[in-house]
C-alpha positions in Angstrom: 3.8 -18.9 17.8 2.9 -18.7 21.5 5.4 -17.5 24.0 5.8 -20.3 26.6 8.1 -18.7 29.2 5.9 -15.8 30.4 4.8 -17.6 33.6 8.4 -18.5 34.4 9.9 -15.1 34.2 9.9 -14.2 37.9 11.1 -17.7 38.9 13.9 -17.6 36.3 15.0 -14.2 37.5 15.4 -15.5 41.0 17.1 -18.7 39.8 19.8 -16.7 37.9 21.1 -15.5 41.3 21.9 -19.0 42.6 21.5 -21.6 39.8 19.8 -24.0 42.2 18.7 -27.3 40.9 21.3 -28.0 38.3 24.5 -30.1 38.5 27.6 -28.6 40.1 29.4 -28.7 36.7 26.5 -26.7 35.2 26.8 -24.0 38.0 30.6 -23.8 37.3 30.0 -23.4 33.6 27.4 -20.6 33.9 29.5 -18.7 36.4 32.4 -19.0 34.0 30.3 -17.4 31.2 29.4 -14.5 33.5 33.0 -14.0 34.8 34.9 -10.8 33.8 37.7 -13.1 32.7 35.5 -14.6 29.9 37.0 -12.8 26.9 36.4 -14.1 23.4 39.1 -13.6 20.8 36.8 -11.6 18.6 37.5 -8.1 17.2 33.8 -7.2 16.9 32.7 -8.8 20.2 29.9 -6.8 21.8 29.9 -7.3 25.6 26.5 -5.7 25.9 25.0 -8.2 23.4 26.8 -11.1 25.1 25.3 -10.3 28.5 21.8 -9.2 27.4 21.1 -11.7 24.6 23.5 -14.7 24.5 24.1 -15.4 28.2 20.4 -15.0 28.9 19.4 -17.4 26.1 22.0 -19.9 27.3 20.7 -19.7 30.9 17.1 -20.0 29.7 18.0 -23.2 27.8 19.7 -24.6 30.9 16.8 -23.6 33.2 14.2 -25.1 30.8 16.1 -28.4 30.5 17.4 -28.9 34.1 14.6 -27.2 36.2 11.5 -27.4 34.0 12.3 -30.7 32.4 11.7 -29.4 28.8 13.5 -31.2 26.1 12.3 -29.2 23.1 12.8 -25.4 23.2 13.1 -22.5 20.7 14.8 -19.2 20.9 13.5 -16.4 18.7 16.5 -14.1 18.2 17.1 -11.4 15.6 19.6 -11.8 12.8 23.0 -10.8 14.2 22.0 -11.7 17.8 24.4 -14.6 18.1 22.4 -17.8 17.5 25.5 -19.8 16.4 27.3 -18.8 19.6 24.4 -20.1 21.7 24.5 -23.4 19.8 28.3 -23.7 20.5 27.7 -22.9 24.2 25.0 -25.5 24.6 27.2 -28.2 22.9 29.9 -27.4 25.4 27.5 -27.5 28.3 26.1 -30.9 27.2 29.7 -32.3 26.8 30.9 -30.9 30.2 27.8 -31.5 32.3 26.1 -34.5 30.7 29.0 -36.2 28.9 27.0 -36.1 25.6 29.0 -37.3 22.6 26.7 -36.8 19.5 25.3 -33.5 18.2 23.1 -33.1 15.1 22.8 -29.6 13.6 20.1 -29.4 10.9 20.2 -26.6 8.3 17.7 -25.4 5.7 20.2 -24.8 2.8 23.9 -25.0 1.8 24.6 -21.4 2.6 23.7 -21.9 6.3 25.4 -25.3 6.3 28.6 -23.7 4.9 28.6 -21.0 7.6 28.1 -23.5 10.4 30.8 -25.9 9.0 33.3 -23.0 9.1 32.4 -22.2 12.7 32.6 -25.8 13.9 35.7 -26.9 11.9 38.7 -27.0 14.2 40.9 -26.0 11.2 38.9 -22.9 10.5 40.0 -19.3 11.4 36.5 -18.8 13.0 36.3 -22.0 14.9 33.9 -21.3 17.7 35.9 -23.1 20.4 39.1 -21.2 19.5 37.2 -17.9 19.7 34.9 -18.5 22.7 36.6 -20.2 25.8 33.6 -22.5 26.5 36.1 -25.2 27.5 38.2 -24.0 30.4 40.4 -25.1 33.3 40.1 -28.8 33.9 37.5 -29.1 31.1 39.9 -27.7 28.4 41.0 -31.2 27.2 37.4 -32.0 26.3 37.7 -29.5 23.4 40.0 -32.1 21.8 37.0 -34.5 21.6 35.2 -32.3 19.2 35.2 -33.3 15.5 32.7 -32.7 12.8 31.1 -34.5 9.9 29.3 -32.9 7.0 26.3 -34.7 5.5 26.4 -34.0 1.8 26.1 -35.7 -1.5 28.5 -38.6 -2.0 29.8 -38.2 1.6 30.1 -41.5 3.5 27.7 -41.9 6.4 30.6 -43.5 8.5 31.4 -40.0 9.8 28.2 -40.1 11.8 29.6 -43.0 13.9 33.0 -41.4 14.4 32.6 -37.7 14.8 31.0 -35.5 17.5 29.1 -32.8 15.5 27.1 -33.9 12.4 26.0 -31.0 10.2 23.6 -31.3 7.2 20.3 -30.3 5.6 17.3 -32.1 7.0 16.6 -33.8 3.7 19.8 -35.8 4.2 18.4 -37.7 7.2 14.9 -38.5 5.9 14.0 -42.1 6.4 15.5 -44.7 4.1 18.8 -42.8 3.7 22.1 -44.3 4.8 22.5 -41.4 7.2 19.1 -42.2 8.9 20.0 -45.8 9.1 23.4 -45.1 10.8 21.7 -42.7 13.3 19.0 -45.2 14.2 21.3 -48.2 14.6 24.4 -46.6 16.1 23.5 -43.5 18.1 22.0 -44.0 21.6 21.7 -40.3 22.7 21.5 -37.3 20.4 21.4 -33.5 21.0 19.6 -31.8 18.2 19.9 -28.2 16.9 17.6 -27.0 14.1 19.1 -23.7 12.8 16.7 -21.4 11.0 13.8 -23.6 12.2 11.1 -21.6 10.3 12.4 -23.1 7.0 11.5 -26.7 7.9 8.0 -27.6 6.9 6.5 -28.1 10.3 4.7 -31.4 9.8 7.7 -33.0 8.1 10.1 -31.8 10.7 7.7 -32.8 13.6 7.3 -36.2 12.1 11.1 -36.7 11.9 11.6 -35.4 15.4 8.9 -37.7 16.7 10.8 -40.7 15.3 14.0 -39.4 16.9 12.5 -38.7 20.3 13.6 -42.0 21.8 17.2 -40.9 21.1 16.8 -37.2 21.6 18.5 -36.0 24.8 17.8 -32.3 24.2 16.7 -30.1 21.2 17.1 -26.4 20.5 15.4 -24.7 17.6 16.8 -21.3 16.6 15.2 -18.7 14.3 14.5 -15.0 13.9 11.0 -15.6 12.4 9.2 -18.6 13.9 5.8 -17.9 12.3 5.3 -19.2 8.8 2.9 -18.2 6.1 1.3 -21.7 6.2 0.4 -21.1 9.9 2.5 -23.9 11.1 5.6 -23.9 13.3 7.9 -26.4 15.1 6.4 -28.2 18.2 9.1 -26.8 20.5 8.4 -24.3 23.3 9.5 -20.7 22.7 11.5 -19.6 25.8 13.3 -16.5 24.6 12.4 -13.6 22.3 14.8 -10.8 21.3 13.4 -9.0 18.3 14.4 -6.4 15.8 12.8 -3.5 17.7 14.7 -4.2 20.9 18.0 -4.9 19.0 17.8 -1.6 17.2 17.1 0.2 20.4 20.2 -1.5 21.9 22.2 -0.7 18.7 23.1 -4.3 18.4 22.0 -4.3 14.7 21.7 -1.5 12.2 18.6 0.7 12.2 16.4 0.4 9.1 15.6 3.6 7.1 13.2 3.2 4.3 13.2 5.5 1.2 10.4 5.9 -1.4 10.5 7.6 -4.8 8.2 10.5 -5.6 5.4 8.7 -7.4 4.2 12.0 -8.8 7.3 12.1 -11.1 8.2 8.4 -11.6 6.5 7.2 -14.8 5.6 3.5 -14.4 5.6 2.4 -18.0 5.0 -0.7 -20.1 4.3 -1.3 -23.8 0.7 -1.8 -24.9 0.8 -4.1 -28.0 -2.8 -3.3 -28.9 -2.3 0.4 -29.4 1.5 0.7 -29.6 1.4 3.4 -26.9 3.5 3.7 -23.8 1.2 3.6 -20.7 2.0 5.4 -17.5 0.3 6.5 -14.3 -0.2 10.0 -15.8 -2.1 8.7 -18.8 -4.1 6.1 -17.0 -6.0 6.3 -13.7 -5.0 3.8 -11.0 -8.3 2.1 -11.0 -7.8 1.2 -14.7 -4.4 -0.2 -13.9 -5.9 -2.2 -11.1 -8.4 -3.7 -13.6 -5.6 -5.0 -15.7 -4.3 -7.1 -12.8 -0.7 -6.5 -13.6 1.5 -7.5 -10.7 2.9 -4.5 -8.8 6.5 -5.4 -9.5 6.0 -5.0 -13.2 5.7 -1.3 -12.7 9.2 -1.0 -11.2 10.9 -3.6 -13.5 10.1 -1.7 -16.6 13.3 -0.1 -17.9 12.8 3.6 -16.9 11.4 3.1 -13.4 13.9 0.3 -12.7 16.7 2.7 -13.5 15.2 5.3 -11.3 14.9 2.9 -8.4 18.5 1.9 -8.9 19.6 5.6 -9.1 18.1 6.2 -5.6 19.9 3.1 -4.3 23.2 4.2 -5.9 22.9 7.7 -4.4 22.3 6.2 -1.0 25.3 3.9 -1.5 27.5 7.0 -2.2 26.1 8.5 1.0 27.0 5.4 3.0 30.5 5.3 1.6 31.2 8.8 2.8 30.2 7.7 6.4 32.6 4.7 6.5 35.1 5.1 9.4 38.8 5.3 8.4 41.6 3.1 9.6 45.0 4.3 10.8 46.1 4.4 7.2 43.4 6.8 6.4 41.6 4.3 4.2 38.0 3.1 4.7 37.8 0.2 7.0 35.2 -1.6 4.9 33.4 -1.2 1.5 29.6 -0.7 1.7 27.7 -3.0 -0.7 24.5 -2.6 -2.6 22.0 -5.6 -2.4 19.3 -5.9 -5.0 16.4 -8.3 -4.5 14.6 -9.5 -7.7 11.7 -11.9 -8.2 12.7 -13.6 -11.4 16.0 -14.4 -13.3 14.9 -12.2 -16.2 14.3 -9.3 -13.9 17.7 -9.9 -12.2 19.5 -10.0 -15.6 17.9 -6.7 -16.7 18.9 -5.1 -13.4 22.4 -6.4 -13.8 22.7 -4.9 -17.3 21.3 -1.6 -16.0 23.8 -1.5 -13.1 26.7 -2.1 -15.5 25.5 0.8 -17.6 24.8 3.4 -14.9 26.8 2.1 -11.9 30.3 3.3 -12.9 29.3 6.9 -12.1 28.8 5.8 -8.5 31.9 3.5 -8.3 29.8 0.4 -8.9 31.9 -1.5 -11.4 31.5 -5.1 -10.6 28.3 -6.9 -9.8 27.6 -10.5 -8.6 24.4 -12.1 -9.9 23.1 -15.1 -7.9 20.3 -17.4 -8.8 19.6 -21.2 -8.9 20.7 -21.7 -12.5 24.2 -20.3 -12.0 27.5 -22.0 -11.6 28.3 -23.2 -8.1 31.4 -21.0 -8.3 29.4 -17.8 -8.3 27.2 -19.0 -5.4 30.4 -19.8 -3.5 31.7 -16.3 -4.1 28.5 -14.9 -2.6 28.9 -17.2 0.5 32.4 -15.9 1.1 31.7 -12.1 0.8 31.6 -11.7 4.5 35.2 -12.9 4.9 36.7 -9.7 3.4 35.9 -6.2 4.5 36.9 -5.0 1.0 35.2 -7.5 -1.3 35.9 -7.5 -5.0 32.2 -6.8 -5.8 30.3 -3.6 -5.5 26.7 -4.9 -5.8 24.9 -8.3 -5.4 21.7 -9.2 -7.2 19.8 -12.1 -5.8 16.8 -14.2 -6.9 15.5 -16.3 -4.0 19.0 -17.6 -3.2 20.5 -15.3 -0.5 18.3 -15.5 2.6 18.9 -16.9 6.0 22.5 -17.8 6.7 23.9 -15.3 4.2 24.9 -12.4 6.5 27.2 -9.8 5.0 28.0 -6.9 7.3 29.0 -4.7 4.3 25.4 -4.6 3.0 24.3 -1.0 3.7 21.7 -0.4 0.9 19.0 -2.8 -0.3 16.7 -2.1 -3.3 13.5 -4.1 -3.5 12.1 -5.2 -6.9 9.6 -7.7 -5.5 6.6 -7.7 -3.3 6.5 -9.7 0.0 3.5 -11.6 1.2 2.0 -11.9 4.7 -0.7 -13.8 6.5 -3.0 -12.2 9.0 -3.9 -14.2 12.1 -5.8 -12.7 15.0 -5.1 -9.1 13.8 -1.4 -9.7 13.5 0.5 -9.9 10.2 3.1 -12.7 9.8 5.8 -13.0 7.2 8.9 -15.0 6.9 10.6 -14.0 3.6 10.2 -10.2 4.0 12.0 -9.9 7.4 14.5 -12.5 6.3 15.6 -10.6 3.2 15.8 -7.3 5.1 17.7 -9.1 7.8 20.6 -9.8 5.4 21.8 -6.3 5.9 21.2 -5.9 9.7 24.6 -7.0 11.1 26.7 -4.2 12.2 30.2 -3.6 10.8 31.6 -1.9 13.9 31.5 -3.1 17.5 30.6 0.3 19.1 27.1 0.5 20.6 27.5 4.2 21.1 26.9 5.1 17.4 24.2 4.2 15.0 24.8 2.2 11.8 22.0 2.4 9.2 20.6 0.1 6.6 19.0 2.1 3.8 16.2 0.3 2.0 14.7 1.6 -1.3 11.0 0.6 -1.5 8.1 1.8 -3.7 4.6 2.7 -2.6 3.0 0.4 -5.1 4.5 -2.6 -3.4 2.4 -1.8 -0.3 4.9 -2.7 2.3 3.6 -0.5 5.1 2.7 -3.6 7.1 6.4 -4.8 6.8 7.9 -1.6 8.0 5.4 -1.5 10.8 6.4 -5.0 11.9 10.1 -4.2 11.7 9.8 -0.8 13.4 11.6 0.8 10.5 12.2 4.5 10.3 10.7 6.0 7.1 12.4 9.0 5.5 9.6 11.6 5.5 10.1 12.9 1.9 9.5 11.0 -1.3 12.5 11.2 -3.6 12.7 12.6 -7.1 15.0 10.2 -9.0 16.1 13.1 -11.3 17.2 15.3 -8.4 18.1 13.1 -5.3 18.8 15.3 -2.3 18.9 13.6 1.1 18.5 15.9 4.0 20.3 14.1 6.9 18.5 16.3 9.4 15.2 14.5 8.4 16.6 11.1 9.3 15.5 10.7 12.9 17.9 11.3 15.7 18.9 8.6 18.3 16.2 9.7 20.7 13.6 9.8 17.9 14.5 6.4 16.7 14.3 4.9 20.2 10.9 6.4 20.5 9.8 4.8 17.3 11.0 1.3 18.2 9.5 1.6 21.7 6.0 2.1 20.2 5.5 -1.6 20.1 1.7 -1.5 20.2 1.3 1.2 17.5 -0.9 0.1 14.6 0.0 0.6 11.0 -2.8 3.1 10.7 -1.4 5.2 13.5 2.1 5.0 12.0 0.6 6.2 8.6 -0.9 9.3 10.3 2.6 10.5 11.1 3.6 10.5 7.4 2.2 12.9 4.8 0.6 10.5 2.3 -1.7 13.2 0.8 0.4 13.5 -2.4 0.7 9.8 -3.0 -2.0 8.4 -5.3 -4.0 5.5 -4.1 -2.8 2.0 -5.1 -4.6 -1.3 -4.9 -4.6 -2.8 -1.4 -3.6 -6.5 -0.9 -6.3 -8.6 0.7 -6.3 -8.3 4.5 -6.5 -12.1 4.9 -5.0 -14.4 2.4 -7.2 -17.4 2.1 -6.4 -20.7 0.3 -7.9 -20.9 -3.2 -9.5 -24.4 -2.8 -11.3 -24.0 -6.2 -7.9 -23.6 -7.8 -8.8 -25.4 -11.0 -11.6 -22.9 -11.8 -9.4 -20.1 -10.7 -6.6 -20.8 -13.2 -9.1 -21.8 -15.9 -10.9 -18.4 -15.6 -7.8 -16.3 -14.9 -7.6 -13.4 -17.3 -4.1 -13.1 -18.7 -3.2 -9.6 -20.0 -2.7 -9.7 -23.7 -1.2 -6.3 -23.7 2.0 -7.1 -21.8 4.5 -9.5 -23.3 7.9 -8.4 -22.0 8.5 -7.1 -25.6 11.4 -4.7 -26.0 11.6 -4.1 -29.7 9.6 -4.2 -32.9 6.4 -3.3 -31.0 5.0 -1.3 -33.9 5.0 -4.3 -36.2 2.7 -6.2 -34.0 0.6 -3.5 -32.4 -2.6 -5.0 -33.6 -1.9 -8.2 -31.9 -4.7 -9.2 -29.4 -3.4 -12.3 -27.6 -6.5 -14.0 -26.3 -5.2 -16.7 -23.9 -8.5 -18.6 -23.6 -7.7 -20.9 -26.5 -9.5 -24.0 -25.4 -11.2 -25.1 -28.7 -9.8 -25.8 -32.1 -12.3 -23.5 -33.9 -11.3 -20.5 -31.8 -10.5 -17.4 -34.0 -6.8 -16.9 -33.5 -5.1 -13.6 -34.1 -3.2 -13.4 -37.4 0.3 -12.7 -36.4 3.6 -13.1 -38.2 5.6 -15.7 -36.3 8.8 -13.9 -37.3 7.6 -10.7 -35.7 6.7 -12.4 -32.4 10.2 -14.0 -32.4 11.8 -10.6 -32.8 9.6 -9.0 -30.2 10.6 -11.6 -27.6 14.2 -11.8 -28.6 14.0 -15.4 -29.7 14.3 -15.1 -33.5 17.5 -17.2 -33.3 15.6 -20.1 -31.6 14.1 -22.9 -33.6 10.9 -24.7 -32.5 12.9 -27.4 -30.6 14.7 -24.7 -28.6 11.4 -23.0 -27.8 10.0 -26.3 -26.5 13.2 -26.8 -24.5 12.9 -23.3 -22.9 9.2 -23.7 -22.1 9.8 -27.0 -20.4 12.7 -25.5 -18.5 10.4 -22.7 -17.3 7.7 -25.1 -16.0 10.4 -26.5 -13.7 11.6 -23.0 -12.7 8.0 -21.9 -12.0 7.3 -25.0 -9.8 10.6 -24.5 -7.9 9.9 -20.8 -7.3 6.3 -21.4 -6.3 7.4 -23.8 -3.5 10.1 -21.4 -2.3 7.6 -18.6 -2.1 5.0 -20.9 -0.4 7.0 -22.5 2.3 10.7 -22.4 1.3 10.8 -26.1 0.6 11.1 -27.1 -3.1 10.8 -30.8 -2.4 9.2 -33.8 -4.2 5.9 -31.8 -4.4 7.6 -30.0 -7.3 6.8 -32.9 -9.7 3.1 -32.6 -8.9 3.1 -28.8 -9.6 4.9 -29.4 -12.9 2.1 -31.7 -13.9 -0.5 -29.0 -13.0 1.4 -26.2 -14.8 1.8 -28.3 -18.0 -1.9 -29.2 -18.0 -2.7 -25.5 -17.6 -0.4 -24.5 -20.5 -1.9 -27.2 -22.7 -5.5 -26.0 -21.9 -5.0 -22.3 -22.0 -2.3 -21.7 -24.7 -1.7 -24.8 -26.8 -5.2 -25.8 -28.0 -5.1 -29.0 -26.0 -1.7 -30.2 -27.2 1.3 -31.0 -25.2 4.4 -28.8 -25.4 6.1 -31.5 -27.5 3.3 -31.5 -30.0 2.1 -27.9 -30.3 2.8 -25.8 -33.3 5.4 -23.1 -33.4 3.0 -20.1 -33.5 1.3 -21.1 -30.2 4.6 -22.0 -28.6 5.9 -18.5 -29.3 2.7 -16.9 -28.1 3.1 -18.9 -24.9 6.7 -18.0 -24.5 5.8 -14.3 -24.9 3.4 -14.6 -21.9 5.3 -17.1 -19.8 6.2 -14.4 -17.2 2.5 -14.0 -16.5 2.2 -17.7 -15.9 5.1 -17.4 -13.5 3.4 -14.7 -11.6 0.1 -16.5 -11.1 1.8 -19.6 -9.6 3.8 -17.5 -7.2 0.6 -16.9 -5.2 1.0 -18.9 -1.9 -2.8 -19.1 -1.5 -3.1 -20.8 -4.9 -0.3 -23.3 -4.1 -1.9 -24.1 -0.7 -5.2 -24.9 -2.5 -3.5 -27.1 -5.1 -1.5 -29.0 -2.5 -4.4 -29.5 -0.2 -6.3 -31.3 -3.0 -3.3 -33.6 -3.8 
């Protein structure tokens, strides 16, 4: 996204000295924010961050609106930079200076909405206007005007007429809803805030904003990652950028230190049904593995390498616990948490089981698993983790659920079991989900800017995330780790001076960064395409896609079906099908207790999960397009696996074969370039 404010920098700098050209009340407000008497009631308040980031962002919003006449602006501020405080300040400014009475805060999901509701609820312990004295002196009574309404299912739209701040997901004000009708018929002037603006599909959001423009008094979009994989972004002007590199240098967020396993000793295994053998990198050259087109994350979600990755993470967690500052009672002030990121629910459940088996040695006794099929109660527990410095859980495992808005200061170690995508435009790599996930652990636990806090990330070379660590200016631990003998030499973690030098190398290319790291002992792995292009001939692509008949997520009874050669190109009735005992397939996929109706039910459920995950991976918006994707997926299953029959009509043998390979179907539809091609032809 283009930076708009460059030509205004010098004028803005001079304007900050006088605040010329804005109402007197605005001058008073800004001088109040800069006064030494402005002291928030906040234990972790960082005065350096307040002056360098938040005050400047507020002043740029005021300057853009009052002096430049801009009504639609965007601030690009790192996670932990204080975006919510800026929103609160701008609401107060618009109430005090322009007598605005209606504010709409749009959020991408319920987690972000819940956080904002807590911060704008007068009865909350973290109510922004009880913490920050934005209303002061003769303006103090105006604080009593503030009330809030939550747009949610079954909530009456009457609150939009009566309350000051309206908070809700953007879907709740689409046209033809009661909320939309009340806004259009009863609101004359509206100040709009779009929090985590990158999540909103640009053309949908822009269309909505265009319809609201006759009522829009001012609009502020906030995000830490404005550039999306689909190449689109909100139509606002970017007036302020404060990124990860600068925030790490200022010690406003944790520094990121990335650890890799020693791939010479980690065996990346899976079961080959055709030979009955265990395959590993030592027995098969990398080029042969590449030909099999098995997604990279399959290597590290097999049982042994998965446990090895977790062992590294647990060792790092133990290291972090030793570094926790002590309170006056001699006890740790907070409990460091492990955050594990998985791609599928099946992977997450396997990781959860592994942690329960090996975690107790490291003091990890209670895990929280969060995904979209779970009870709301567990999701609520994840939302409230940040409220207790000593949470009841030791580790959190997430599948697509915990992204923006979920900011837990206690996260000190992240373990990645998924690969992140990027899009290259003009030589620059852009990604939303990768930086957002890493950002969950960036908030500092202490307020001191004199000492470093670190976020340890366990990655794997096969995931090919060099581009991500280059973008985030992460520090890479120079040695690869042996999971059987994990020794971390703290002297090899860069010093403060070295870390600042790293983050100041803003123009350094990924290639230049790699030259500083000894990669000679790491075997070559397949590179992702430099530019991800839409697959417009998507029908041919999925018709011709070669599924791997040697990998079925089978964990037992492999020897009994080792001769099975699952050919997925079953498009004609006279195709020679493999002779396989249905009972053995059932045992191999742990579904022997399922009848055929249950198999059909589970496959149907998976088509919905695949379409949901595909849209989340594509643009974070699983909306009504999901129905179209379900139709495409079902047609694909019918053609490639079920001999032309629908799920409800296919025989048990082919349904069980499909179920054994459903994870591969999931993987193919997670490709954003495929989904872009499919949706462009809709």
